[in-house]
C-alpha positions in Angstrom: -11.6 -1.6 -12.6 -10.9 0.6 -15.4 -10.6 4.2 -14.2 -7.4 3.5 -12.4 -7.8 7.7 -11.2 -11.0 5.9 -8.9 -9.0 3.1 -7.3 -8.2 3.4 -3.7 -4.5 3.4 -2.4 -5.2 -0.6 -1.1 -7.2 -1.6 -4.7 -4.2 -0.5 -6.9 -1.8 -2.5 -4.6 -3.9 -5.7 -5.0 -4.3 -5.1 -8.4 -0.8 -5.1 -8.9 -0.3 -8.2 -6.3 -2.5 -10.5 -7.8 -0.9 -9.5 -11.3 2.9 -9.6 -10.3 2.9 -10.8 -7.0 6.3 -12.1 -6.6 8.4 -8.8 -8.1 9.7 -6.1 -6.7 7.1 -2.9 -6.3 9.8 -1.0 -4.2 13.7 -0.6 -3.6 16.1 1.4 -1.4 19.2 2.1 -2.1 21.2 -0.2 -0.3 18.6 -2.1 1.1 16.1 -5.0 -0.1 13.2 -4.1 -1.6 9.4 -5.2 -0.9 7.5 -7.2 -3.9 4.0 -6.8 -4.3 2.9 -9.0 -2.8 4.8 -8.1 0.6 3.6 -4.1 -0.4 0.3 -5.6 -0.2 0.7 -6.8 3.2 2.0 -4.1 4.3 -0.2 -1.6 3.1 -3.3 -4.5 4.3 -2.1 -4.1 7.8 -2.3 0.1 7.7 -5.7 0.0 7.3 -6.2 -2.5 9.5 -4.8 0.0 12.3 -6.4 2.9 10.6 -9.3 1.2 11.0 -8.7 0.0 14.6 -8.6 3.7 15.6 -11.8 4.1 14.0 -10.7 6.2 10.6 -13.1 5.1 7.7 -13.0 5.4 4.3 -13.7 8.8 3.1 -12.3 9.9 6.3 -9.2 12.6 5.3 -6.0 11.8 7.2 -2.1 12.6 6.6 1.3 10.7 6.8 3.9 12.8 8.6 7.8 10.8 9.2 11.0 10.2 8.3 12.1 10.3 4.4 13.3 6.1 4.8 12.0 2.9 4.0 
């Protein structure tokens, strides 16, 4: 896929995980970071959770949480 603006968040993470699986994707001060492979696994878990709730692609959602890893 060429236009990154048209990709879903999961597709962006998947593409990055395919290219950079064991490289660090996210890091937090004083905390262990996540590789692209680990980040993809977390994203896929979140997608599965949303699907279990009946949320489909194209539905609008809001996420609210503390600013922490």
